[in-house]
All heavy atoms as a GROMACS GRO file, in nm:
protein
  534
    1MET      N    1   0.084  -0.118   0.001
    1MET     CA    2   0.000   0.000   0.000
    1MET      C    3   0.089   0.125  -0.002
    1MET      O    4   0.183   0.135   0.078
    1MET     CB    5  -0.090   0.001   0.122
    1MET     CG    6  -0.166   0.130   0.143
    1MET     SD    7  -0.243   0.147   0.304
    1MET     CE    8  -0.395   0.061   0.273
    2ILE      N    9   0.057   0.217  -0.089
    2ILE     CA   10   0.130   0.343  -0.094
    2ILE      C   11   0.063   0.440   0.004
    2ILE      O   12  -0.057   0.462  -0.004
    2ILE     CB   13   0.128   0.403  -0.236
    2ILE    CG1   14   0.200   0.307  -0.332
    2ILE    CG2   15   0.192   0.538  -0.238
    2ILE    CD1   16   0.189   0.344  -0.476
    3MET      N   17   0.143   0.494   0.095
    3MET     CA   18   0.084   0.587   0.194
    3MET      C   19   0.052   0.720   0.127
    3MET      O   20   0.123   0.766   0.039
    3MET     CB   21   0.184   0.609   0.308
    3MET     CG   22   0.203   0.487   0.394
    3MET     SD   23   0.306   0.516   0.535
    3MET     CE   24   0.202   0.619   0.636
    4SER      N   25  -0.054   0.779   0.171
    4SER     CA   26  -0.095   0.910   0.120
    4SER      C   27   0.001   1.016   0.172
    4SER      O   28   0.073   0.996   0.268
    4SER     CB   29  -0.236   0.945   0.164
    4SER     OG   30  -0.238   0.972   0.304
    5ALA      N   31   0.005   1.129   0.103
    5ALA     CA   32   0.088   1.240   0.145
    5ALA      C   33   0.051   1.282   0.285
    5ALA      O   34   0.139   1.314   0.366
    5ALA     CB   35   0.074   1.358   0.046
    6PHE      N   36  -0.078   1.278   0.317
    6PHE     CA   37  -0.122   1.317   0.451
    6PHE      C   38  -0.062   1.227   0.556
    6PHE      O   39  -0.008   1.273   0.656
    6PHE     CB   40  -0.275   1.320   0.463
    6PHE     CG   41  -0.322   1.337   0.603
    6PHE    CD1   42  -0.321   1.461   0.663
    6PHE    CD2   43  -0.359   1.228   0.679
    6PHE    CE1   44  -0.360   1.478   0.794
    6PHE    CE2   45  -0.401   1.244   0.811
    6PHE     CZ   46  -0.400   1.369   0.868
    7SER      N   47  -0.072   1.097   0.535
    7SER     CA   48  -0.021   1.000   0.633
    7SER      C   49   0.129   1.018   0.658
    7SER      O   50   0.172   1.022   0.772
    7SER     CB   51  -0.043   0.856   0.585
    7SER     OG   52  -0.181   0.829   0.574
    8GLU      N   53   0.204   1.033   0.550
    8GLU     CA   54   0.349   1.052   0.560
    8GLU      C   55   0.382   1.183   0.633
    8GLU      O   56   0.468   1.186   0.718
    8GLU     CB   57   0.413   1.049   0.421
    8GLU     CG   58   0.406   0.913   0.357
    8GLU     CD   59   0.460   0.914   0.217
    8GLU    OE1   60   0.525   1.014   0.177
    8GLU    OE2   61   0.439   0.814   0.144
    9THR      N   62   0.312   1.288   0.594
    9THR     CA   63   0.340   1.422   0.650
    9THR      C   64   0.307   1.423   0.801
    9THR      O   65   0.385   1.474   0.880
    9THR     CB   66   0.260   1.531   0.580
    9THR    OG1   67   0.296   1.529   0.440
    9THR    CG2   68   0.288   1.668   0.638
   10LEU      N   69   0.194   1.364   0.838
   10LEU     CA   70   0.156   1.361   0.978
   10LEU      C   71   0.261   1.285   1.061
   10LEU      O   72   0.305   1.334   1.166
   10LEU     CB   73   0.020   1.295   0.996
   10LEU     CG   74  -0.031   1.280   1.138
   10LEU    CD1   75  -0.038   1.414   1.209
   10LEU    CD2   76  -0.165   1.208   1.141
   11LYS      N   77   0.301   1.172   1.012
   11LYS     CA   78   0.400   1.091   1.085
   11LYS      C   79   0.534   1.166   1.099
   11LYS      O   80   0.595   1.168   1.206
   11LYS     CB   81   0.421   0.957   1.013
   11LYS     CG   82   0.492   0.855   1.096
   11LYS     CD   83   0.483   0.718   1.032
   11LYS     CE   84   0.539   0.614   1.126
   11LYS     NZ   85   0.520   0.480   1.075
   12GLU      N   86   0.577   1.231   0.989
   12GLU     CA   87   0.702   1.308   0.993
   12GLU      C   88   0.694   1.426   1.088
   12GLU      O   89   0.787   1.450   1.166
   12GLU     CB   90   0.738   1.355   0.852
   12GLU     CG   91   0.785   1.246   0.760
   12GLU     CD   92   0.806   1.290   0.618
   12GLU    OE1   93   0.807   1.413   0.592
   12GLU    OE2   94   0.818   1.202   0.529
   13LEU      N   95   0.584   1.500   1.085
   13LEU     CA   96   0.568   1.612   1.174
   13LEU      C   97   0.570   1.569   1.320
   13LEU      O   98   0.637   1.631   1.403
   13LEU     CB   99   0.437   1.690   1.145
   13LEU     CG  100   0.436   1.783   1.028
   13LEU    CD1  101   0.294   1.830   0.997
   13LEU    CD2  102   0.526   1.903   1.053
   14ARG      N  103   0.496   1.465   1.350
   14ARG     CA  104   0.491   1.417   1.488
   14ARG      C  105   0.630   1.371   1.533
   14ARG      O  106   0.672   1.403   1.646
   14ARG     CB  107   0.390   1.302   1.500
   14ARG     CG  108   0.361   1.262   1.642
   14ARG     CD  109   0.254   1.155   1.650
   14ARG     NE  110   0.289   1.036   1.575
   14ARG     CZ  111   0.380   0.945   1.616
   14ARG    NH1  112   0.446   0.961   1.729
   14ARG    NH2  113   0.404   0.837   1.543
   15SER      N  114   0.701   1.308   1.446
   15SER     CA  115   0.837   1.263   1.478
   15SER      C  116   0.931   1.382   1.498
   15SER      O  117   1.008   1.388   1.595
   15SER     CB  118   0.890   1.173   1.366
   15SER     OG  119   1.023   1.139   1.391
   16ASP      N  120   0.919   1.481   1.409
   16ASP     CA  121   1.004   1.604   1.421
   16ASP      C  122   0.976   1.675   1.552
   16ASP      O  123   1.070   1.732   1.611
   16ASP     CB  124   0.976   1.698   1.304
   16ASP     CG  125   1.032   1.647   1.171
   16ASP    OD1  126   1.109   1.547   1.171
   16ASP    OD2  127   0.995   1.705   1.068
   17TYR      N  128   0.854   1.674   1.597
   17TYR     CA  129   0.817   1.741   1.721
   17TYR      C  130   0.850   1.653   1.843
   17TYR      O  131   0.844   1.699   1.957
   17TYR     CB  132   0.669   1.778   1.723
   17TYR     CG  133   0.641   1.911   1.659
   17TYR    CD1  134   0.660   1.929   1.522
   17TYR    CD2  135   0.590   2.016   1.733
   17TYR    CE1  136   0.633   2.052   1.461
   17TYR    CE2  137   0.560   2.138   1.673
   17TYR     CZ  138   0.584   2.154   1.536
   17TYR     OH  139   0.556   2.276   1.479
   18GLY      N  140   0.880   1.527   1.821
   18GLY     CA  141   0.917   1.437   1.928
   18GLY      C  142   0.803   1.406   2.024
   18GLY      O  143   0.823   1.393   2.144
   19ILE      N  144   0.681   1.395   1.970
   19ILE     CA  145   0.566   1.365   2.056
   19ILE      C  146   0.506   1.231   2.016
   19ILE      O  147   0.515   1.188   1.902
   19ILE     CB  148   0.461   1.478   2.050
   19ILE    CG1  149   0.409   1.499   1.908
   19ILE    CG2  150   0.514   1.606   2.110
   19ILE    CD1  151   0.294   1.593   1.898
   20SER      N  152   0.442   1.170   2.112
   20SER     CA  153   0.377   1.041   2.089
   20SER      C  154   0.240   1.062   2.024
   20SER      O  155   0.186   1.174   2.024
   20SER     CB  156   0.358   0.968   2.222
   20SER     OG  157   0.265   1.038   2.303
   21GLN      N  158   0.187   0.955   1.972
   21GLN     CA  159   0.052   0.959   1.918
   21GLN      C  160  -0.047   0.999   2.030
   21GLN      O  161  -0.140   1.075   2.003
   21GLN     CB  162   0.010   0.824   1.860
   21GLN     CG  163   0.084   0.788   1.733
   21GLN     CD  164   0.045   0.651   1.681
   21GLN    OE1  165  -0.013   0.569   1.752
   21GLN    NE2  166   0.076   0.624   1.555
   22ALA      N  167  -0.026   0.950   2.148
   22ALA     CA  168  -0.117   0.979   2.260
   22ALA      C  169  -0.114   1.129   2.294
   22ALA      O  170  -0.222   1.187   2.320
   22ALA     CB  171  -0.080   0.898   2.382
   23VAL      N  172   0.000   1.188   2.294
   23VAL     CA  173   0.009   1.334   2.327
   23VAL      C  174  -0.060   1.415   2.219
   23VAL      O  175  -0.136   1.507   2.249
   23VAL     CB  176   0.158   1.376   2.339
   23VAL    CG1  177   0.174   1.527   2.344
   23VAL    CG2  178   0.220   1.314   2.466
   24LEU      N  179  -0.034   1.383   2.092
   24LEU     CA  180  -0.102   1.452   1.983
   24LEU      C  181  -0.252   1.434   1.989
   24LEU      O  182  -0.329   1.531   1.973
   24LEU     CB  183  -0.046   1.406   1.848
   24LEU     CG  184  -0.111   1.470   1.725
   24LEU    CD1  185  -0.100   1.622   1.729
   24LEU    CD2  186  -0.048   1.413   1.599
   25ALA      N  187  -0.294   1.310   2.015
   25ALA     CA  188  -0.437   1.283   2.022
   25ALA      C  189  -0.506   1.366   2.130
   25ALA      O  190  -0.613   1.428   2.104
   25ALA     CB  191  -0.459   1.134   2.049
   26LYS      N  192  -0.444   1.375   2.246
   26LYS     CA  193  -0.501   1.451   2.356
   26LYS      C  194  -0.509   1.600   2.318
   26LYS      O  195  -0.609   1.668   2.348
   26LYS     CB  196  -0.421   1.431   2.483
   26LYS     CG  197  -0.482   1.499   2.604
   26LYS     CD  198  -0.411   1.464   2.730
   26LYS     CE  199  -0.480   1.530   2.848
   26LYS     NZ  200  -0.421   1.494   2.976
   27ALA      N  201  -0.407   1.648   2.249
   27ALA     CA  202  -0.401   1.791   2.214
   27ALA      C  203  -0.509   1.831   2.117
   27ALA      O  204  -0.557   1.945   2.124
   27ALA     CB  205  -0.264   1.822   2.153
   28ILE      N  206  -0.553   1.740   2.030
   28ILE     CA  207  -0.655   1.777   1.933
   28ILE      C  208  -0.790   1.714   1.960
   28ILE      O  209  -0.886   1.734   1.886
   28ILE     CB  210  -0.611   1.752   1.787
   28ILE    CG1  211  -0.597   1.601   1.759
   28ILE    CG2  212  -0.483   1.826   1.755
   28ILE    CD1  213  -0.593   1.569   1.612
   29GLY      N  214  -0.801   1.631   2.064
   29GLY     CA  215  -0.931   1.576   2.107
   29GLY      C  216  -0.976   1.454   2.035
   29GLY      O  217  -1.097   1.437   2.010
   30VAL      N  218  -0.880   1.366   2.000
   30VAL     CA  219  -0.918   1.239   1.941
   30VAL      C  220  -0.848   1.125   2.020
   30VAL      O  221  -0.772   1.152   2.113
   30VAL     CB  222  -0.877   1.227   1.792
   30VAL    CG1  223  -0.952   1.332   1.711
   30VAL    CG2  224  -0.728   1.240   1.773
   31THR      N  225  -0.874   1.003   1.981
   31THR     CA  226  -0.808   0.892   2.047
   31THR      C  227  -0.672   0.865   1.983
   31THR      O  228  -0.646   0.906   1.868
   31THR     CB  229  -0.890   0.762   2.037
   31THR    OG1  230  -0.901   0.725   1.898
   31THR    CG2  231  -1.031   0.781   2.096
   32GLN      N  232  -0.588   0.798   2.056
   32GLN     CA  233  -0.456   0.759   2.002
   32GLN      C  234  -0.475   0.669   1.882
   32GLN      O  235  -0.400   0.675   1.785
   32GLN     CB  236  -0.373   0.688   2.111
   32GLN     CG  237  -0.237   0.636   2.064
   32GLN     CD  238  -0.244   0.495   2.010
   32GLN    OE1  239  -0.322   0.414   2.059
   32GLN    NE2  240  -0.164   0.468   1.910
   33LYS      N  241  -0.577   0.584   1.889
   33LYS     CA  242  -0.606   0.493   1.776
   33LYS      C  243  -0.639   0.568   1.648
   33LYS      O  244  -0.602   0.525   1.538
   33LYS     CB  245  -0.718   0.397   1.815
   33LYS     CG  246  -0.725   0.276   1.729
   33LYS     CD  247  -0.596   0.195   1.746
   33LYS     CE  248  -0.608   0.058   1.686
   33LYS     NZ  249  -0.480  -0.013   1.689
   34ALA      N  250  -0.707   0.683   1.662
   34ALA     CA  251  -0.738   0.764   1.544
   34ALA      C  252  -0.610   0.813   1.478
   34ALA      O  253  -0.594   0.804   1.355
   34ALA     CB  254  -0.824   0.884   1.582
   35ILE      N  255  -0.516   0.862   1.558
   35ILE     CA  256  -0.387   0.906   1.504
   35ILE      C  257  -0.315   0.789   1.436
   35ILE      O  258  -0.262   0.803   1.326
   35ILE     CB  259  -0.297   0.964   1.615
   35ILE    CG1  260  -0.365   1.084   1.685
   35ILE    CG2  261  -0.160   1.003   1.558
   35ILE    CD1  262  -0.385   1.207   1.602
   36ASP      N  263  -0.316   0.673   1.501
   36ASP     CA  264  -0.254   0.554   1.448
   36ASP      C  265  -0.315   0.518   1.309
   36ASP      O  266  -0.243   0.492   1.213
   36ASP     CB  267  -0.270   0.438   1.544
   36ASP     CG  268  -0.199   0.312   1.499
   36ASP    OD1  269  -0.078   0.319   1.463
   36ASP    OD2  270  -0.262   0.205   1.499
   37PHE      N  271  -0.447   0.520   1.302
   37PHE     CA  272  -0.514   0.487   1.176
   37PHE      C  273  -0.486   0.590   1.067
   37PHE      O  274  -0.469   0.554   0.950
   37PHE     CB  275  -0.666   0.475   1.198
   37PHE     CG  276  -0.709   0.345   1.255
   37PHE    CD1  277  -0.620   0.250   1.302
   37PHE    CD2  278  -0.844   0.314   1.264
   37PHE    CE1  279  -0.661   0.128   1.356
   37PHE    CE2  280  -0.888   0.194   1.318
   37PHE     CZ  281  -0.798   0.099   1.363
   38TRP      N  282  -0.476   0.719   1.103
   38TRP     CA  283  -0.442   0.822   1.004
   38TRP      C  284  -0.301   0.801   0.953
   38TRP      O  285  -0.276   0.812   0.834
   38TRP     CB  286  -0.454   0.961   1.064
   38TRP     CG  287  -0.593   0.999   1.110
   38TRP    CD1  288  -0.711   0.939   1.073
   38TRP    CD2  289  -0.626   1.104   1.198
   38TRP    NE1  290  -0.814   1.001   1.136
   38TRP    CE2  291  -0.766   1.104   1.214
   38TRP    CE3  292  -0.552   1.201   1.267
   38TRP    CZ2  293  -0.833   1.196   1.294
   38TRP    CZ3  294  -0.620   1.291   1.346
   38TRP    CH2  295  -0.759   1.290   1.360
   39GLU      N  296  -0.208   0.770   1.041
   39GLU     CA  297  -0.069   0.751   1.000
   39GLU      C  298  -0.050   0.625   0.917
   39GLU      O  299   0.040   0.617   0.835
   39GLU     CB  300   0.024   0.748   1.120
   39GLU     CG  301   0.041   0.882   1.187
   39GLU     CD  302   0.142   0.882   1.301
   39GLU    OE1  303   0.202   0.776   1.333
   39GLU    OE2  304   0.164   0.991   1.359
   40LYS      N  305  -0.134   0.526   0.939
   40LYS     CA  306  -0.128   0.403   0.862
   40LYS      C  307  -0.214   0.406   0.735
   40LYS      O  308  -0.223   0.310   0.661
   40LYS     CB  309  -0.170   0.281   0.948
   40LYS     CG  310  -0.071   0.251   1.056
   40LYS     CD  311  -0.113   0.133   1.140
   40LYS     CE  312  -0.011   0.098   1.246
   40LYS     NZ  313  -0.060  -0.004   1.340
   41ASP      N  314  -0.276   0.522   0.713
   41ASP     CA  315  -0.363   0.545   0.596
   41ASP      C  316  -0.481   0.448   0.592
   41ASP      O  317  -0.526   0.406   0.486
   41ASP     CB  318  -0.279   0.534   0.468
   41ASP     CG  319  -0.338   0.614   0.352
   41ASP    OD1  320  -0.420   0.706   0.378
   41ASP    OD2  321  -0.305   0.586   0.237
   42ILE      N  322  -0.531   0.416   0.710
   42ILE     CA  323  -0.649   0.329   0.722
   42ILE      C  324  -0.775   0.416   0.716
   42ILE      O  325  -0.873   0.380   0.651
   42ILE     CB  326  -0.646   0.245   0.853
   42ILE    CG1  327  -0.528   0.149   0.846
   42ILE    CG2  328  -0.778   0.173   0.875
   42ILE    CD1  329  -0.497   0.076   0.975
   43ASN      N  330  -0.772   0.524   0.786
   43ASN     CA  331  -0.884   0.621   0.790
   43ASN      C  332  -0.828   0.760   0.756
   43ASN      O  333  -0.708   0.784   0.767
   43ASN     CB  334  -0.948   0.629   0.928
   43ASN     CG  335  -1.030   0.507   0.961
   43ASN    OD1  336  -1.069   0.431   0.877
   43ASN    ND2  337  -1.053   0.490   1.092
   44GLU      N  338  -0.919   0.850   0.721
   44GLU     CA  339  -0.884   0.990   0.699
   44GLU      C  340  -0.959   1.077   0.799
   44GLU      O  341  -1.075   1.050   0.829
   44GLU     CB  342  -0.922   1.032   0.556
   44GLU     CG  343  -0.845   0.962   0.449
   44GLU     CD  344  -0.890   1.001   0.308
   44GLU    OE1  345  -0.996   1.063   0.294
   44GLU    OE2  346  -0.818   0.966   0.213
   45PRO      N  347  -0.893   1.180   0.849
   45PRO     CA  348  -0.963   1.269   0.944
   45PRO      C  349  -1.066   1.358   0.876
   45PRO      O  350  -1.052   1.389   0.758
   45PRO     CB  351  -0.848   1.352   1.002
   45PRO     CG  352  -0.748   1.357   0.891
   45PRO     CD  353  -0.758   1.225   0.821
   46LYS      N  354  -1.166   1.396   0.953
   46LYS     CA  355  -1.262   1.495   0.901
   46LYS      C  356  -1.195   1.632   0.900
   46LYS      O  357  -1.089   1.652   0.964
   46LYS     CB  358  -1.392   1.491   0.976
   46LYS     CG  359  -1.386   1.525   1.122
   46LYS     CD  360  -1.527   1.508   1.182
   46LYS     CE  361  -1.525   1.553   1.327
   46LYS     NZ  362  -1.658   1.550   1.387
   47ALA      N  363  -1.254   1.724   0.830
   47ALA     CA  364  -1.194   1.854   0.808
   47ALA      C  365  -1.158   1.925   0.938
   47ALA      O  366  -1.049   1.989   0.946
   47ALA     CB  367  -1.288   1.943   0.724
   48SER      N  368  -1.241   1.917   1.038
   48SER     CA  369  -1.213   1.987   1.164
   48SER      C  370  -1.084   1.937   1.229
   48SER      O  371  -1.012   2.016   1.294
   48SER     CB  372  -1.331   1.976   1.260
   48SER     OG  373  -1.353   1.838   1.294
   49TYR      N  374  -1.052   1.810   1.212
   49TYR     CA  375  -0.928   1.755   1.269
   49TYR      C  376  -0.807   1.794   1.184
   49TYR      O  377  -0.698   1.814   1.237
   49TYR     CB  378  -0.936   1.605   1.290
   49TYR     CG  379  -1.036   1.567   1.397
   49TYR    CD1  380  -1.136   1.477   1.372
   49TYR    CD2  381  -1.033   1.629   1.522
   49TYR    CE1  382  -1.228   1.443   1.468
   49TYR    CE2  383  -1.126   1.595   1.618
   49TYR     CZ  384  -1.222   1.504   1.593
   49TYR     OH  385  -1.315   1.471   1.690
   50ILE      N  386  -0.826   1.808   1.054
   50ILE     CA  387  -0.717   1.855   0.969
   50ILE      C  388  -0.682   1.999   1.010
   50ILE      O  389  -0.562   2.032   1.022
   50ILE     CB  390  -0.756   1.847   0.820
   50ILE    CG1  391  -0.768   1.700   0.779
   50ILE    CG2  392  -0.650   1.918   0.734
   50ILE    CD1  393  -0.827   1.679   0.641
   51ILE      N  394  -0.782   2.079   1.034
   51ILE     CA  395  -0.761   2.216   1.080
   51ILE      C  396  -0.687   2.216   1.216
   51ILE      O  397  -0.591   2.291   1.236
   51ILE     CB  398  -0.890   2.295   1.087
   51ILE    CG1  399  -0.947   2.314   0.947
   51ILE    CG2  400  -0.872   2.427   1.159
   51ILE    CD1  401  -1.089   2.362   0.943
   52ALA      N  402  -0.733   2.132   1.308
   52ALA     CA  403  -0.669   2.125   1.440
   52ALA      C  404  -0.524   2.082   1.430
   52ALA      O  405  -0.435   2.136   1.498
   52ALA     CB  406  -0.747   2.029   1.529
   53LEU      N  407  -0.496   1.986   1.344
   53LEU     CA  408  -0.357   1.941   1.323
   53LEU      C  409  -0.272   2.052   1.263
   53LEU      O  410  -0.158   2.075   1.306
   53LEU     CB  411  -0.354   1.819   1.231
   53LEU     CG  412  -0.404   1.688   1.292
   53LEU    CD1  413  -0.432   1.585   1.182
   53LEU    CD2  414  -0.305   1.634   1.393
   54ALA      N  415  -0.327   2.122   1.164
   54ALA     CA  416  -0.252   2.234   1.103
   54ALA      C  417  -0.220   2.340   1.206
   54ALA      O  418  -0.108   2.392   1.210
   54ALA     CB  419  -0.335   2.292   0.987
   55GLN      N  420  -0.316   2.375   1.289
   55GLN     CA  421  -0.293   2.474   1.393
   55GLN      C  422  -0.191   2.424   1.494
   55GLN      O  423  -0.104   2.502   1.538
   55GLN     CB  424  -0.424   2.513   1.460
   55GLN     CG  425  -0.516   2.592   1.369
   55GLN     CD  426  -0.653   2.616   1.429
   55GLN    OE1  427  -0.700   2.542   1.517
   55GLN    NE2  428  -0.720   2.717   1.381
   56PHE      N  429  -0.201   2.301   1.532
   56PHE     CA  430  -0.108   2.243   1.630
   56PHE      C  431   0.034   2.249   1.581
   56PHE      O  432   0.125   2.289   1.655
   56PHE     CB  433  -0.147   2.100   1.663
   56PHE     CG  434  -0.057   2.034   1.764
   56PHE    CD1  435  -0.080   2.050   1.901
   56PHE    CD2  436   0.051   1.958   1.725
   56PHE    CE1  437   0.004   1.991   1.995
   56PHE    CE2  438   0.136   1.898   1.817
   56PHE     CZ  439   0.110   1.914   1.953
   57PHE      N  440   0.055   2.210   1.456
   57PHE     CA  441   0.190   2.207   1.402
   57PHE      C  442   0.237   2.338   1.336
   57PHE      O  443   0.352   2.351   1.295
   57PHE     CB  444   0.204   2.094   1.299
   57PHE     CG  445   0.202   1.956   1.360
   57PHE    CD1  446   0.099   1.866   1.334
   57PHE    CD2  447   0.302   1.914   1.447
   57PHE    CE1  448   0.096   1.739   1.390
   57PHE    CE2  449   0.302   1.786   1.504
   57PHE     CZ  450   0.199   1.700   1.476
   58GLY      N  451   0.146   2.435   1.326
   58GLY     CA  452   0.181   2.562   1.265
   58GLY      C  453   0.205   2.554   1.115
   58GLY      O  454   0.298   2.620   1.063
   59VAL      N  455   0.128   2.469   1.048
   59VAL     CA  456   0.137   2.455   0.904
   59VAL      C  457   0.001   2.477   0.841
   59VAL      O  458  -0.100   2.489   0.914
   59VAL     CB  459   0.192   2.315   0.863
   59VAL    CG1  460   0.332   2.291   0.919
   59VAL    CG2  461   0.099   2.203   0.910
   60THR      N  462  -0.007   2.477   0.711
   60THR     CA  463  -0.138   2.492   0.645
   60THR      C  464  -0.201   2.356   0.624
   60THR      O  465  -0.132   2.253   0.621
   60THR     CB  466  -0.124   2.562   0.509
   60THR    OG1  467  -0.047   2.477   0.421
   60THR    CG2  468  -0.056   2.699   0.522
   61SER      N  469  -0.332   2.356   0.606
   61SER     CA  470  -0.398   2.230   0.575
   61SER      C  471  -0.350   2.179   0.438
   61SER      O  472  -0.338   2.058   0.418
   61SER     CB  473  -0.550   2.247   0.579
   61SER     OG  474  -0.592   2.352   0.495
   62ASP      N  475  -0.324   2.269   0.346
   62ASP     CA  476  -0.271   2.228   0.214
   62ASP      C  477  -0.140   2.153   0.230
   62ASP      O  478  -0.117   2.052   0.164
   62ASP     CB  479  -0.250   2.349   0.123
   62ASP     CG  480  -0.378   2.401   0.057
   62ASP    OD1  481  -0.486   2.344   0.086
   62ASP    OD2  482  -0.368   2.501  -0.016
   63PHE      N  483  -0.055   2.202   0.318
   63PHE     CA  484   0.072   2.132   0.345
   63PHE      C  485   0.046   1.992   0.397
   63PHE      O  486   0.107   1.893   0.350
   63PHE     CB  487   0.158   2.210   0.444
   63PHE     CG  488   0.285   2.141   0.482
   63PHE    CD1  489   0.396   2.148   0.399
   63PHE    CD2  490   0.296   2.067   0.597
   63PHE    CE1  491   0.514   2.082   0.432
   63PHE    CE2  492   0.411   2.000   0.631
   63PHE     CZ  493   0.522   2.008   0.549
   64LEU      N  494  -0.044   1.979   0.495
   64LEU     CA  495  -0.076   1.848   0.549
   64LEU      C  496  -0.128   1.753   0.444
   64LEU      O  497  -0.100   1.633   0.446
   64LEU     CB  498  -0.182   1.859   0.661
   64LEU     CG  499  -0.134   1.901   0.799
   64LEU    CD1  500  -0.255   1.924   0.887
   64LEU    CD2  501  -0.040   1.798   0.859
   65LEU      N  502  -0.207   1.805   0.351
   65LEU     CA  503  -0.270   1.722   0.247
   65LEU      C  504  -0.184   1.699   0.127
   65LEU      O  505  -0.222   1.627   0.035
   65LEU     CB  506  -0.404   1.784   0.210
   65LEU     CG  507  -0.507   1.794   0.322
   65LEU    CD1  508  -0.627   1.878   0.276
   65LEU    CD2  509  -0.550   1.656   0.367
   66GLY      N  510  -0.067   1.765   0.124
   66GLY     CA  511   0.022   1.748   0.010
   66GLY      C  512  -0.021   1.819  -0.114
   66GLY      O  513   0.009   1.780  -0.226
   67ILE      N  514  -0.093   1.931  -0.095
   67ILE     CA  515  -0.142   2.009  -0.208
   67ILE      C  516  -0.044   2.120  -0.239
   67ILE      O  517   0.002   2.193  -0.151
   67ILE     CB  518  -0.281   2.070  -0.178
   67ILE    CG1  519  -0.381   1.960  -0.150
   67ILE    CG2  520  -0.326   2.163  -0.289
   67ILE    CD1  521  -0.514   2.008  -0.097
   68GLY      N  522  -0.013   2.135  -0.366
   68GLY     CA  523   0.073   2.246  -0.410
   68GLY      C  524   0.220   2.227  -0.380
   68GLY      O  525   0.292   2.321  -0.358
   69GLU      N  526   0.264   2.102  -0.375
   69GLU     CA  527   0.405   2.078  -0.345
   69GLU      C  528   0.490   2.107  -0.464
   69GLU      O  529   0.466   2.082  -0.574
   69GLU     CB  530   0.425   1.934  -0.302
   69GLU     CG  531   0.363   1.907  -0.165
   69GLU     CD  532   0.386   1.767  -0.118
   69GLU    OE1  533   0.474   1.694  -0.170
   69GLU    OE2  534   0.317   1.726  -0.027
   0.00000   0.00000   0.00000
């Protein structure tokens, strides 16, 4: 399975920030399993969580989604 740009970017950002899935999940109000599924490209987050992730990491939603690279 080829990972989506979102899955790869999320995993890289979380790694760069040195935080666990659990810490990120708590910060944006989801479960750790949701973060795990997003990073494994099993599920996709709804728009409100993409916005929360973008705000948390200080990036744009386009960056997270791999748009305009």
